[in-house]
Steps between C-alpha positions, in 0.01 A plus 500: 500500500601775259653819638305753282703789625808324386330400169418866429847614578632228261278666227721807505766427246690809424747330272222356283343846464824648401569229249146537345630788291774279351230238423280749331787602270631135470194274548708189385662524853179325620520211240624175633718265310251218563163468650380192680189398704705415816869466589442124461493548120865615479795288387753595758756243370502657164517839654826395685653306233428733200428850617794591731270524797671438842224589736121552508298756684131453573235747598294342789134601518304344216808355352607254762225532762165630572518874602684531834510120543806308587408175346594423141192482282430164349508638140851648569639207705643295212662813350668604811626144563649479151662854538668388822612169367660668189655807661540404850356678814772755513412619145125537536345786706190710552496871423173641641376848528365425851718232678862605523433877458512786740116440542584163646567581878813324600463291188244281697327402186814414324621288766163316521501432129854372513406269804176385341607468136870442515580775252717800550332838493714792366515790740464832296420853580372604152197314376475352148580625238792614728725282716760383244794577732356273777429220253842490357641507843286213618609270206872618504621176658315316225731654237242737365681794362235642269131536492476319176591181700173539695131398415219706666160318516180659614139588435536878482601681179590843652706364790634155427540518118602864482758438767661204319495670157638822629830314587505240232370196683308211340134578601216260541140607556253274658132521569388584854446167693186603674158646441159531670502401874848358475617850416310690753813591711667660199609865515199679341707756323747245364206280386338785309824608346595145401169448319543831311860404409381170357203641316661806351880436496481141388181391320414841337641639166757668709616169644521331169697796367752494795543121485622528146770743642590293809861586604728211402697311761879483483505128459164352447420495148124484506242221561541350160864453533505407865158400646443593859130426521405142594236352277179415672177369359233764394278336763743581783535854392129544463440371848773735627310804340165380631630550856551877437283801436467601132652853564817343643580307180737619235426328172727202448660496146 
């Protein structure tokens, strides 16, 4: 059962609204280093070996799970498994704009996610694209000293990707996992904004313009020099896209 009052409170993201002015001036802040259908299409071993990445941060809803669910989605399961095997459980965590925030009473959702999924949830007062201080503190024992040693992965351009790019992280944008009935529990405001992001900030002329000016990462030299996207057959990618609504899909290049 979705707590709709909680979901509406989650929609209020002051940090994102304040950062919007920066994005308008610098739209490339919303341009990810790579775009993939799902987190299972990322080469985590290459990321660790060649990009200076010590830890991975995942968004949760529509990146790892269906909205407000605590079971890993089947299309994300292999990716999460690979990330955990490569980086270790202590170096993989969830940064959500619901679970682990002040909206999460007594961190009940964060605790349930940790128990059900076996992944740490970072506690943070400021929602993405804020929260860097808490993130660095969380990974302090992992030897992370700088944000460039982190990778941020999520389905939201204005929160996940802007957060990562603001601080020099490696950023990975994925398509939302769910659509239709499977997505009925999603936060309605977030769903609308996500679709607008993908349509106008990724696949439009503005998106093409900003992608040509994507902020470079301190270590990763680009997809041609250091491939991070696992190669799948065109049939697999087409099947992935057929599961989603047309307005959710950025054009894959």
